[in-house]
C-alpha positions as protocol buffer text, in pm:
chain_id: "A"
residue {
  index: 1
  type: UNK
  ca { x: 140 y: -21409 z: -860 }
}
residue {
  index: 2
  type: UNK
  ca { x: -36 y: -21289 z: -501 }
}
residue {
  index: 3
  type: UNK
  ca { x: -115 y: -20915 z: -597 }
}
residue {
  index: 4
  type: UNK
  ca { x: -313 y: -21105 z: -900 }
}
residue {
  index: 5
  type: UNK
  ca { x: -483 y: -21354 z: -689 }
}
residue {
  index: 6
  type: UNK
  ca { x: -610 y: -21073 z: -453 }
}
residue {
  index: 7
  type: UNK
  ca { x: -742 y: -20881 z: -735 }
}
residue {
  index: 8
  type: UNK
  ca { x: -937 y: -21181 z: -859 }
}
residue {
  index: 9
  type: UNK
  ca { x: -1076 y: -21211 z: -496 }
}
residue {
  index: 10
  type: UNK
  ca { x: -1143 y: -20830 z: -479 }
}
residue {
  index: 11
  type: UNK
  ca { x: -1503 y: -20819 z: -672 }
}
residue {
  index: 12
  type: UNK
  ca { x: -1651 y: -21176 z: -532 }
}
residue {
  index: 13
  type: UNK
  ca { x: -1561 y: -21040 z: -182 }
}
residue {
  index: 14
  type: UNK
  ca { x: -1700 y: -20703 z: -205 }
}
residue {
  index: 15
  type: UNK
  ca { x: -2025 y: -20876 z: -350 }
}
residue {
  index: 16
  type: UNK
  ca { x: -2039 y: -21137 z: -63 }
}
residue {
  index: 17
  type: UNK
  ca { x: -2076 y: -20861 z: 192 }
}
residue {
  index: 18
  type: UNK
  ca { x: -2427 y: -20774 z: 102 }
}
residue {
  index: 19
  type: UNK
  ca { x: -2503 y: -21153 z: 17 }
}
residue {
  index: 20
  type: UNK
  ca { x: -2408 y: -21285 z: 321 }
}
residue {
  index: 21
  type: UNK
  ca { x: -2612 y: -21017 z: 501 }
}
residue {
  index: 22
  type: UNK
  ca { x: -2918 y: -21095 z: 308 }
}
residue {
  index: 23
  type: UNK
  ca { x: -2863 y: -21485 z: 333 }
}
residue {
  index: 24
  type: UNK
  ca { x: -2817 y: -21441 z: 731 }
}
residue {
  index: 25
  type: UNK
  ca { x: -3157 y: -21248 z: 723 }
}
residue {
  index: 26
  type: UNK
  ca { x: -3319 y: -21502 z: 516 }
}
residue {
  index: 27
  type: UNK
  ca { x: -3184 y: -21815 z: 726 }
}
residue {
  index: 28
  type: UNK
  ca { x: -3240 y: -21608 z: 1035 }
}
residue {
  index: 29
  type: UNK
  ca { x: -2900 y: -21721 z: 1134 }
}
residue {
  index: 30
  type: UNK
  ca { x: -2850 y: -21618 z: 1555 }
}
residue {
  index: 31
  type: UNK
  ca { x: -2467 y: -21550 z: 1514 }
}
residue {
  index: 32
  type: UNK
  ca { x: -2517 y: -21296 z: 1195 }
}
residue {
  index: 33
  type: UNK
  ca { x: -2367 y: -20985 z: 1366 }
}
residue {
  index: 34
  type: UNK
  ca { x: -2033 y: -21182 z: 1427 }
}
residue {
  index: 35
  type: UNK
  ca { x: -2043 y: -21368 z: 1104 }
}
residue {
  index: 36
  type: UNK
  ca { x: -2149 y: -21059 z: 861 }
}
residue {
  index: 37
  type: UNK
  ca { x: -1885 y: -20849 z: 1032 }
}
residue {
  index: 38
  type: UNK
  ca { x: -1616 y: -21148 z: 973 }
}
residue {
  index: 39
  type: UNK
  ca { x: -1683 y: -21122 z: 596 }
}
residue {
  index: 40
  type: UNK
  ca { x: -1700 y: -20760 z: 583 }
}
residue {
  index: 41
  type: UNK
  ca { x: -1327 y: -20704 z: 736 }
}
residue {
  index: 42
  type: UNK
  ca { x: -1234 y: -20995 z: 519 }
}
residue {
  index: 43
  type: UNK
  ca { x: -1340 y: -20780 z: 236 }
}
residue {
  index: 44
  type: UNK
  ca { x: -1151 y: -20507 z: 342 }
}
residue {
  index: 45
  type: UNK
  ca { x: -832 y: -20665 z: 446 }
}
residue {
  index: 46
  type: UNK
  ca { x: -820 y: -20826 z: 83 }
}
residue {
  index: 47
  type: UNK
  ca { x: -902 y: -20480 z: -105 }
}
residue {
  index: 48
  type: UNK
  ca { x: -635 y: -20318 z: 113 }
}
residue {
  index: 49
  type: UNK
  ca { x: -375 y: -20634 z: 65 }
}
residue {
  index: 50
  type: UNK
  ca { x: -456 y: -20593 z: -327 }
}
residue {
  index: 51
  type: UNK
  ca { x: -427 y: -20192 z: -329 }
}
residue {
  index: 52
  type: UNK
  ca { x: -70 y: -20284 z: -171 }
}
residue {
  index: 53
  type: UNK
  ca { x: 33 y: -20546 z: -384 }
}
residue {
  index: 54
  type: UNK
  ca { x: 1 y: -20281 z: -686 }
}
residue {
  index: 55
  type: UNK
  ca { x: 345 y: -20116 z: -530 }
}
residue {
  index: 56
  type: UNK
  ca { x: 201 y: -19754 z: -585 }
}
residue {
  index: 57
  type: UNK
  ca { x: 454 y: -19497 z: -608 }
}
residue {
  index: 58
  type: UNK
  ca { x: 447 y: -19227 z: -340 }
}
residue {
  index: 59
  type: UNK
  ca { x: 318 y: -18986 z: -591 }
}
residue {
  index: 60
  type: UNK
  ca { x: 1 y: -19226 z: -665 }
}
residue {
  index: 61
  type: UNK
  ca { x: -67 y: -19262 z: -296 }
}
residue {
  index: 62
  type: UNK
  ca { x: -64 y: -18912 z: -162 }
}
residue {
  index: 63
  type: UNK
  ca { x: -405 y: -18821 z: -329 }
}
residue {
  index: 64
  type: UNK
  ca { x: -544 y: -19075 z: -151 }
}
residue {
  index: 65
  type: UNK
  ca { x: -387 y: -19007 z: 174 }
}
residue {
  index: 66
  type: UNK
  ca { x: -497 y: -18639 z: 131 }
}
residue {
  index: 67
  type: UNK
  ca { x: -833 y: -18668 z: -9 }
}
residue {
  index: 68
  type: UNK
  ca { x: -869 y: -18926 z: 289 }
}
residue {
  index: 69
  type: UNK
  ca { x: -819 y: -18692 z: 539 }
}
residue {
  index: 70
  type: UNK
  ca { x: -995 y: -18418 z: 361 }
}
residue {
  index: 71
  type: UNK
  ca { x: -1311 y: -18635 z: 395 }
}
residue {
  index: 72
  type: UNK
  ca { x: -1231 y: -18757 z: 740 }
}
residue {
  index: 73
  type: UNK
  ca { x: -1195 y: -18390 z: 833 }
}
residue {
  index: 74
  type: UNK
  ca { x: -1481 y: -18280 z: 684 }
}
residue {
  index: 75
  type: UNK
  ca { x: -1702 y: -18552 z: 887 }
}
residue {
  index: 76
  type: UNK
  ca { x: -1529 y: -18437 z: 1220 }
}
residue {
  index: 77
  type: UNK
  ca { x: -1575 y: -18045 z: 1131 }
}
residue {
  index: 78
  type: UNK
  ca { x: -1953 y: -18101 z: 1078 }
}
residue {
  index: 79
  type: UNK
  ca { x: -1990 y: -18346 z: 1371 }
}
residue {
  index: 80
  type: UNK
  ca { x: -2236 y: -18085 z: 1530 }
}
residue {
  index: 81
  type: UNK
  ca { x: -2484 y: -18159 z: 1219 }
}
residue {
  index: 82
  type: UNK
  ca { x: -2548 y: -18528 z: 1217 }
}
residue {
  index: 83
  type: UNK
  ca { x: -2562 y: -18691 z: 871 }
}
residue {
  index: 84
  type: UNK
  ca { x: -2479 y: -18349 z: 706 }
}
residue {
  index: 85
  type: UNK
  ca { x: -2133 y: -18422 z: 613 }
}
residue {
  index: 86
  type: UNK
  ca { x: -1907 y: -18376 z: 315 }
}
residue {
  index: 87
  type: UNK
  ca { x: -1781 y: -18737 z: 326 }
}
residue {
  index: 88
  type: UNK
  ca { x: -1950 y: -18908 z: 76 }
}
residue {
  index: 89
  type: UNK
  ca { x: -1930 y: -18641 z: -166 }
}
residue {
  index: 90
  type: UNK
  ca { x: -1571 y: -18644 z: -134 }
}
residue {
  index: 91
  type: UNK
  ca { x: -1572 y: -19027 z: -176 }
}
residue {
  index: 92
  type: UNK
  ca { x: -1762 y: -18953 z: -529 }
}
residue {
  index: 93
  type: UNK
  ca { x: -1518 y: -18697 z: -702 }
}
residue {
  index: 94
  type: UNK
  ca { x: -1215 y: -18914 z: -584 }
}
residue {
  index: 95
  type: UNK
  ca { x: -1313 y: -19213 z: -734 }
}
residue {
  index: 96
  type: UNK
  ca { x: -1435 y: -19027 z: -1083 }
}
residue {
  index: 97
  type: UNK
  ca { x: -1118 y: -18865 z: -1113 }
}
residue {
  index: 98
  type: UNK
  ca { x: -868 y: -19131 z: -985 }
}
residue {
  index: 99
  type: UNK
  ca { x: -1085 y: -19432 z: -1041 }
}
residue {
  index: 100
  type: UNK
  ca { x: -1260 y: -19744 z: -832 }
}
residue {
  index: 101
  type: UNK
  ca { x: -947 y: -19826 z: -626 }
}
residue {
  index: 102
  type: UNK
  ca { x: -878 y: -19495 z: -483 }
}
residue {
  index: 103
  type: UNK
  ca { x: -1219 y: -19411 z: -452 }
}
residue {
  index: 104
  type: UNK
  ca { x: -1266 y: -19714 z: -213 }
}
residue {
  index: 105
  type: UNK
  ca { x: -948 y: -19616 z: -19 }
}
residue {
  index: 106
  type: UNK
  ca { x: -1062 y: -19280 z: 9 }
}
residue {
  index: 107
  type: UNK
  ca { x: -1408 y: -19373 z: 199 }
}
residue {
  index: 108
  type: UNK
  ca { x: -1271 y: -19657 z: 399 }
}
residue {
  index: 109
  type: UNK
  ca { x: -983 y: -19478 z: 508 }
}
residue {
  index: 110
  type: UNK
  ca { x: -1204 y: -19174 z: 562 }
}
residue {
  index: 111
  type: UNK
  ca { x: -1422 y: -19379 z: 809 }
}
residue {
  index: 112
  type: UNK
  ca { x: -1167 y: -19565 z: 981 }
}
residue {
  index: 113
  type: UNK
  ca { x: -972 y: -19229 z: 1077 }
}
residue {
  index: 114
  type: UNK
  ca { x: -1278 y: -19020 z: 1202 }
}
residue {
  index: 115
  type: UNK
  ca { x: -1367 y: -19274 z: 1420 }
}
residue {
  index: 116
  type: UNK
  ca { x: -1100 y: -19216 z: 1599 }
}
residue {
  index: 117
  type: UNK
  ca { x: -1290 y: -18886 z: 1726 }
}
residue {
  index: 118
  type: UNK
  ca { x: -1650 y: -19047 z: 1687 }
}
residue {
  index: 119
  type: UNK
  ca { x: -1601 y: -19384 z: 1863 }
}
residue {
  index: 120
  type: UNK
  ca { x: -1410 y: -19694 z: 1730 }
}
residue {
  index: 121
  type: UNK
  ca { x: -1673 y: -20010 z: 1720 }
}
residue {
  index: 122
  type: UNK
  ca { x: -1865 y: -20305 z: 1538 }
}
residue {
  index: 123
  type: UNK
  ca { x: -2017 y: -20012 z: 1318 }
}
residue {
  index: 124
  type: UNK
  ca { x: -1631 y: -19904 z: 1138 }
}
residue {
  index: 125
  type: UNK
  ca { x: -1582 y: -20191 z: 909 }
}
residue {
  index: 126
  type: UNK
  ca { x: -1963 y: -20116 z: 771 }
}
residue {
  index: 127
  type: UNK
  ca { x: -1911 y: -19754 z: 759 }
}
residue {
  index: 128
  type: UNK
  ca { x: -1539 y: -19863 z: 567 }
}
residue {
  index: 129
  type: UNK
  ca { x: -1741 y: -20059 z: 331 }
}
residue {
  index: 130
  type: UNK
  ca { x: -2045 y: -19859 z: 270 }
}
residue {
  index: 131
  type: UNK
  ca { x: -1821 y: -19564 z: 196 }
}
residue {
  index: 132
  type: UNK
  ca { x: -1579 y: -19757 z: 39 }
}
residue {
  index: 133
  type: UNK
  ca { x: -1814 y: -19878 z: -209 }
}
residue {
  index: 134
  type: UNK
  ca { x: -1975 y: -19554 z: -295 }
}
residue {
  index: 135
  type: UNK
  ca { x: -1618 y: -19445 z: -407 }
}
residue {
  index: 136
  type: UNK
  ca { x: -1560 y: -19752 z: -587 }
}
residue {
  index: 137
  type: UNK
  ca { x: -1897 y: -19711 z: -795 }
}
residue {
  index: 138
  type: UNK
  ca { x: -1818 y: -19319 z: -854 }
}
residue {
  index: 139
  type: UNK
  ca { x: -1489 y: -19481 z: -999 }
}
residue {
  index: 140
  type: UNK
  ca { x: -1657 y: -19728 z: -1260 }
}
residue {
  index: 141
  type: UNK
  ca { x: -1902 y: -19417 z: -1319 }
}
residue {
  index: 142
  type: UNK
  ca { x: -1634 y: -19231 z: -1427 }
}
residue {
  index: 143
  type: UNK
  ca { x: -1453 y: -19519 z: -1627 }
}
residue {
  index: 144
  type: UNK
  ca { x: -1381 y: -19520 z: -1999 }
}
residue {
  index: 145
  type: UNK
  ca { x: -1636 y: -19798 z: -2024 }
}
residue {
  index: 146
  type: UNK
  ca { x: -1923 y: -19606 z: -1857 }
}
residue {
  index: 147
  type: UNK
  ca { x: -1825 y: -19241 z: -1994 }
}
residue {
  index: 148
  type: UNK
  ca { x: -2144 y: -19235 z: -2164 }
}
residue {
  index: 149
  type: UNK
  ca { x: -2341 y: -19237 z: -1870 }
}
residue {
  index: 150
  type: UNK
  ca { x: -2166 y: -18905 z: -1752 }
}
residue {
  index: 151
  type: UNK
  ca { x: -2294 y: -18742 z: -2070 }
}
residue {
  index: 152
  type: UNK
  ca { x: -1983 y: -18748 z: -2258 }
}
residue {
  index: 153
  type: UNK
  ca { x: -1849 y: -18405 z: -2347 }
}
residue {
  index: 154
  type: UNK
  ca { x: -2179 y: -18242 z: -2214 }
}
residue {
  index: 155
  type: UNK
  ca { x: -2062 y: -18157 z: -1856 }
}
residue {
  index: 156
  type: UNK
  ca { x: -2409 y: -18034 z: -1757 }
}
residue {
  index: 157
  type: UNK
  ca { x: -2531 y: -18377 z: -1822 }
}
residue {
  index: 158
  type: UNK
  ca { x: -2214 y: -18497 z: -1633 }
}
residue {
  index: 159
  type: UNK
  ca { x: -2338 y: -18292 z: -1305 }
}
residue {
  index: 160
  type: UNK
  ca { x: -2683 y: -18426 z: -1331 }
}
residue {
  index: 161
  type: UNK
  ca { x: -2584 y: -18781 z: -1323 }
}
residue {
  index: 162
  type: UNK
  ca { x: -2335 y: -18754 z: -1044 }
}
residue {
  index: 163
  type: UNK
  ca { x: -2558 y: -18542 z: -835 }
}
residue {
  index: 164
  type: UNK
  ca { x: -2832 y: -18813 z: -853 }
}
residue {
  index: 165
  type: UNK
  ca { x: -2582 y: -19032 z: -769 }
}
residue {
  index: 166
  type: UNK
  ca { x: -2498 y: -18862 z: -486 }
}
residue {
  index: 167
  type: UNK
  ca { x: -2835 y: -18822 z: -334 }
}
residue {
  index: 168
  type: UNK
  ca { x: -2921 y: -19217 z: -409 }
}
residue {
  index: 169
  type: UNK
  ca { x: -2552 y: -19336 z: -291 }
}
residue {
  index: 170
  type: UNK
  ca { x: -2632 y: -19176 z: 68 }
}
residue {
  index: 171
  type: UNK
  ca { x: -2958 y: -19296 z: 76 }
}
residue {
  index: 172
  type: UNK
  ca { x: -2783 y: -19653 z: -16 }
}
residue {
  index: 173
  type: UNK
  ca { x: -2532 y: -19606 z: 232 }
}
residue {
  index: 174
  type: UNK
  ca { x: -2826 y: -19571 z: 537 }
}
residue {
  index: 175
  type: UNK
  ca { x: -2977 y: -19855 z: 392 }
}
residue {
  index: 176
  type: UNK
  ca { x: -2680 y: -20052 z: 432 }
}
residue {
  index: 177
  type: UNK
  ca { x: -2580 y: -19972 z: 798 }
}
residue {
  index: 178
  type: UNK
  ca { x: -2962 y: -20024 z: 840 }
}
residue {
  index: 179
  type: UNK
  ca { x: -2973 y: -20343 z: 714 }
}
residue {
  index: 180
  type: UNK
  ca { x: -2649 y: -20460 z: 918 }
}
residue {
  index: 181
  type: UNK
  ca { x: -2800 y: -20319 z: 1257 }
}
residue {
  index: 182
  type: UNK
  ca { x: -3143 y: -20452 z: 1193 }
}
residue {
  index: 183
  type: UNK
  ca { x: -3017 y: -20823 z: 1083 }
}
residue {
  index: 184
  type: UNK
  ca { x: -2771 y: -20845 z: 1380 }
}
residue {
  index: 185
  type: UNK
  ca { x: -2930 y: -20676 z: 1674 }
}
residue {
  index: 186
  type: UNK
  ca { x: -3320 y: -20670 z: 1616 }
}
residue {
  index: 187
  type: UNK
  ca { x: -3483 y: -20953 z: 1776 }
}
residue {
  index: 188
  type: UNK
  ca { x: -3710 y: -21080 z: 1711 }
}
residue {
  index: 189
  type: UNK
  ca { x: -3668 y: -21002 z: 1346 }
}
residue {
  index: 190
  type: UNK
  ca { x: -3980 y: -20922 z: 1147 }
}
residue {
  index: 191
  type: UNK
  ca { x: -4124 y: -20693 z: 883 }
}
residue {
  index: 192
  type: UNK
  ca { x: -4270 y: -20519 z: 1133 }
}
residue {
  index: 193
  type: UNK
  ca { x: -3947 y: -20459 z: 1321 }
}
residue {
  index: 194
  type: UNK
  ca { x: -3749 y: -20392 z: 1004 }
}
residue {
  index: 195
  type: UNK
  ca { x: -3961 y: -20134 z: 894 }
}
residue {
  index: 196
  type: UNK
  ca { x: -4014 y: -19946 z: 1213 }
}
residue {
  index: 197
  type: UNK
  ca { x: -3611 y: -19963 z: 1221 }
}
residue {
  index: 198
  type: UNK
  ca { x: -3583 y: -19817 z: 861 }
}
residue {
  index: 199
  type: UNK
  ca { x: -3855 y: -19561 z: 904 }
}
residue {
  index: 200
  type: UNK
  ca { x: -3695 y: -19433 z: 1213 }
}
residue {
  index: 201
  type: UNK
  ca { x: -3351 y: -19366 z: 1037 }
}
residue {
  index: 202
  type: UNK
  ca { x: -3530 y: -19246 z: 713 }
}
residue {
  index: 203
  type: UNK
  ca { x: -3513 y: -18855 z: 803 }
}
residue {
  index: 204
  type: UNK
  ca { x: -3121 y: -18905 z: 878 }
}
residue {
  index: 205
  type: UNK
  ca { x: -3052 y: -19085 z: 535 }
}
residue {
  index: 206
  type: UNK
  ca { x: -3261 y: -18785 z: 356 }
}
residue {
  index: 207
  type: UNK
  ca { x: -3034 y: -18549 z: 512 }
}
residue {
  index: 208
  type: UNK
  ca { x: -2737 y: -18719 z: 414 }
}
residue {
  index: 209
  type: UNK
  ca { x: -2859 y: -18735 z: 71 }
}
residue {
  index: 210
  type: UNK
  ca { x: -2943 y: -18341 z: 67 }
}
residue {
  index: 211
  type: UNK
  ca { x: -2620 y: -18301 z: 213 }
}
residue {
  index: 212
  type: UNK
  ca { x: -2403 y: -18490 z: -19 }
}
residue {
  index: 213
  type: UNK
  ca { x: -2588 y: -18322 z: -328 }
}
residue {
  index: 214
  type: UNK
  ca { x: -2543 y: -17984 z: -157 }
}
residue {
  index: 215
  type: UNK
  ca { x: -2166 y: -18047 z: -130 }
}
residue {
  index: 216
  type: UNK
  ca { x: -2153 y: -18199 z: -495 }
}
residue {
  index: 217
  type: UNK
  ca { x: -2329 y: -17867 z: -619 }
}
residue {
  index: 218
  type: UNK
  ca { x: -1998 y: -17679 z: -450 }
}
residue {
  index: 219
  type: UNK
  ca { x: -1719 y: -17866 z: -491 }
}
residue {
  index: 220
  type: UNK
  ca { x: -1755 y: -18105 z: -806 }
}
residue {
  index: 221
  type: UNK
  ca { x: -1684 y: -17874 z: -1064 }
}
residue {
  index: 222
  type: UNK
  ca { x: -1365 y: -17698 z: -922 }
}
residue {
  index: 223
  type: UNK
  ca { x: -1207 y: -18014 z: -747 }
}
residue {
  index: 224
  type: UNK
  ca { x: -1282 y: -18212 z: -1047 }
}
residue {
  index: 225
  type: UNK
  ca { x: -1088 y: -17974 z: -1271 }
}
residue {
  index: 226
  type: UNK
  ca { x: -806 y: -17956 z: -1015 }
}
residue {
  index: 227
  type: UNK
  ca { x: -777 y: -18295 z: -944 }
}
residue {
  index: 228
  type: UNK
  ca { x: -774 y: -18399 z: -1330 }
}
residue {
  index: 229
  type: UNK
  ca { x: -480 y: -18132 z: -1380 }
}
residue {
  index: 230
  type: UNK
  ca { x: -304 y: -18341 z: -1091 }
}
residue {
  index: 231
  type: UNK
  ca { x: -394 y: -18654 z: -1242 }
}
residue {
  index: 232
  type: UNK
  ca { x: -253 y: -18543 z: -1576 }
}
residue {
  index: 233
  type: UNK
  ca { x: 27 y: -18397 z: -1497 }
}
residue {
  index: 234
  type: UNK
  ca { x: 184 y: -18651 z: -1270 }
}
residue {
  index: 235
  type: UNK
  ca { x: 20 y: -18945 z: -1507 }
}
residue {
  index: 236
  type: UNK
  ca { x: -165 y: -19094 z: -1195 }
}
residue {
  index: 237
  type: UNK
  ca { x: -421 y: -19263 z: -1440 }
}
């Protein structure tokens, strides 16, 4: 019963995060940083609780743990190159192969674990949410209901869609983190100050997009083939 309730709340809470952030900006609420942080933390807790309530077997948890560790390690390994990291690409492949729940968990855990190296702070839940949503939507993209978006049996078309999604999702990751920073910490909040902040971040966001595209070009085909073999062999659908 509790698991079913958590699954019902899952999507509304995930959608509530950007709505609350946008509402705070529109209403110019002074405590936006705290309020929006509270909403994103609640959304993450509900999603984690929903995943746990499903009582996944160890063989179902292992791909999530391993891929999260790889995504976190990749972020740390490329620490010297700002925003040029494989984390987003790994989240996307995870979601496409194992579904939206695993995709979200891989992104959220990768942010949490890697920030033990980079430093934890109020940005951590937002990074967890943003990377989690990238994996979540990748899972939707790879689901049966949206199979046509990946070109059906045409693998070249699949790759094109995935690569475009990778580049765009990296830009949206930056947009989400920048929006949280602007709405919560830029005072006075004006169109001019917001545009300056977005503009200052644009080179880093584009670098993130190019990096995600580059890593997808390298890992998407071989990783998807191997991961799908594991998924089918151990019935991890």
